[in-house]
C-alpha positions as CSV (number, residue, x, y, z in Angstrom):
1,M,-150.7,-50.5,65.1
2,N,-147.0,-51.1,64.4
3,F,-144.1,-49.1,65.6
4,L,-141.6,-48.8,62.8
5,L,-138.6,-46.6,62.0
6,P,-139.3,-44.1,59.3
7,A,-137.4,-46.0,56.5
8,D,-139.2,-49.2,57.5
9,A,-142.6,-47.5,57.6
10,K,-142.1,-46.0,54.2
11,S,-141.1,-49.4,52.8
12,A,-144.1,-51.1,54.5
13,L,-146.5,-48.4,53.1
14,E,-145.2,-48.8,49.6
15,A,-145.4,-52.6,49.8
16,G,-149.0,-52.4,51.0
17,S,-148.1,-54.0,54.3
18,I,-149.6,-51.0,56.2
19,D,-152.4,-48.6,55.1
20,A,-151.1,-45.4,56.7
21,W,-148.1,-43.9,58.3
22,S,-147.9,-41.4,61.1
23,A,-144.9,-39.3,60.2
24,W,-143.5,-35.8,60.9
25,G,-141.3,-33.1,59.4
26,I,-139.1,-34.1,56.5
27,Y,-140.9,-37.4,56.1
28,V,-144.2,-35.7,55.5
29,A,-142.7,-33.2,53.1
30,Q,-140.9,-36.0,51.1
31,G,-144.1,-38.1,51.1
32,R,-146.2,-35.2,49.8
33,L,-143.8,-33.9,47.2
34,A,-141.8,-36.8,46.0
35,D,-144.0,-39.8,46.7
36,H,-147.4,-38.1,46.2
37,Y,-148.8,-39.4,49.5
38,R,-152.0,-37.8,50.7
39,V,-152.2,-36.3,54.2
40,V,-155.2,-37.7,56.0
41,V,-154.8,-35.8,59.3
42,D,-152.4,-33.2,60.4
43,G,-151.5,-31.6,63.7
44,S,-153.1,-28.2,62.9
45,K,-156.1,-28.9,65.2
46,G,-153.9,-29.2,68.2
47,L,-154.1,-33.0,68.9
48,L,-150.3,-32.9,69.7
49,G,-148.4,-29.7,70.6
50,G,-145.6,-30.1,68.1
51,L,-143.1,-28.9,70.6
52,G,-139.5,-30.0,70.7
53,Y,-137.1,-29.5,73.6
54,L,-133.4,-29.1,74.4
55,T,-132.8,-31.5,77.2
56,A,-130.0,-31.9,79.8
57,L,-129.3,-34.0,82.8
58,D,-129.5,-32.3,86.2
59,T,-125.8,-32.9,86.7
60,A,-125.0,-31.0,83.4
61,I,-127.3,-28.1,84.4
62,A,-125.6,-27.9,87.8
63,G,-122.0,-28.3,86.5
64,K,-122.1,-26.7,83.0
65,R,-124.7,-24.0,83.4
66,A,-122.7,-21.3,81.4
67,A,-122.1,-23.7,78.5
68,L,-125.8,-24.7,78.4
69,H,-126.9,-21.1,78.6
70,D,-124.6,-20.4,75.6
71,L,-126.1,-23.4,73.8
72,V,-129.7,-22.2,74.3
73,T,-128.7,-18.7,73.2
74,R,-127.1,-20.0,70.0
75,A,-130.0,-22.4,69.3
76,A,-132.5,-19.5,69.7
77,Q,-130.4,-17.2,67.4
78,A,-130.2,-20.0,64.8
79,S,-133.9,-20.6,64.8
80,R,-134.6,-16.9,64.4
81,W,-132.2,-16.7,61.5
82,A,-133.8,-19.8,59.8
83,V,-137.3,-18.2,60.1
84,E,-136.0,-15.0,58.6
85,H,-134.0,-16.7,55.8
86,V,-136.2,-19.6,54.8
87,D,-134.8,-20.2,51.4
88,D,-131.2,-20.0,52.6
89,Y,-132.0,-22.4,55.4
90,A,-133.8,-24.8,53.1
91,R,-130.9,-24.8,50.6
92,Y,-128.5,-25.7,53.4
93,W,-130.8,-28.3,55.0
94,S,-131.6,-29.9,51.7
95,G,-127.9,-30.6,51.1
96,L,-127.4,-31.8,54.6
97,L,-130.3,-34.2,54.4
98,G,-130.0,-35.2,50.8
99,V,-133.5,-34.1,49.9
100,S,-134.7,-31.5,47.3
101,F,-134.9,-27.8,48.1
102,D,-138.7,-28.0,47.8
103,V,-138.9,-30.9,50.3
104,A,-136.7,-29.1,52.8
105,R,-138.6,-25.8,52.3
106,L,-142.0,-27.4,52.7
107,S,-140.9,-29.3,55.8
108,F,-139.6,-26.1,57.4
109,T,-142.5,-23.8,56.4
110,T,-145.0,-26.3,57.6
111,A,-143.5,-26.5,61.0
112,P,-140.8,-23.8,61.5
113,T,-138.6,-24.1,64.5
114,T,-139.2,-21.2,66.9
115,A,-137.6,-21.0,70.3
116,V,-140.2,-20.1,73.0
117,P,-139.8,-19.7,76.7
118,I,-140.9,-22.4,79.1
119,D,-144.1,-21.1,80.6
120,A,-147.4,-22.4,81.9
121,G,-148.7,-22.8,78.4
122,V,-145.8,-25.0,77.2
123,I,-146.1,-27.2,80.3
124,A,-149.9,-27.5,79.9
125,A,-149.4,-28.5,76.2
126,Q,-146.9,-31.2,77.2
127,Q,-149.2,-32.4,80.0
128,R,-152.1,-32.8,77.4
129,T,-149.8,-34.8,75.2
130,A,-148.7,-37.0,78.1
131,D,-152.3,-37.5,79.2
132,L,-153.3,-38.4,75.6
133,Y,-150.5,-41.1,75.5
134,V,-151.8,-42.6,78.8
135,E,-155.4,-42.5,77.5
136,A,-154.3,-44.3,74.3
137,K,-152.4,-46.8,76.4
138,L,-149.1,-45.8,74.8
139,A,-147.7,-44.8,78.2
140,P,-148.3,-46.9,81.4
141,K,-149.3,-44.3,83.9
142,K,-150.0,-40.6,84.4
143,V,-147.0,-38.4,84.9
144,D,-146.8,-34.8,86.1
145,V,-144.6,-33.2,83.4
146,A,-143.9,-30.0,85.2
147,S,-141.0,-31.5,87.1
148,F,-139.2,-32.1,83.8
149,F,-139.0,-28.4,82.9
150,D,-136.4,-25.8,83.9
151,A,-137.5,-22.2,83.0
152,S,-134.2,-20.7,84.3
153,F,-132.8,-20.6,80.8
154,N,-135.6,-18.5,79.4
155,D,-133.5,-15.3,79.4
156,A,-131.1,-16.9,76.9
157,L,-133.9,-16.7,74.2
158,A,-133.7,-12.9,74.1
159,S,-130.0,-12.8,73.3
């Protein structure tokens, strides 16, 4: 197994230096549509949760709570808008990233960004991922992920 940046992994795959590439999002869509790569395994069976997070230092949470609440509110509103306006979002995103509309649309429709509250299910999903990394020897020791979460911004998702 090699750990490569996406551009390096794509080059290595095309050169035959590696046989497969574990990728995500726009890289998978570009590979499928533009490069005609075949998907061997995807995340639909729940191996990894596919969750992403907004993160902040404890000092920022303590000192800039109102600004962070506003950020979470805006991010949730933006994700709702994108889900409701897929083609508009894909058009914007394709220009931003320099990929085709079809690649941007496939990437987003395959894994739309939806803001969800931090709850027991989210924490459990992340714990399963952390445990999987330890089991695969990609992380050195077991970690209790619950301490990394702050559910106090959940109300911002409803705005």
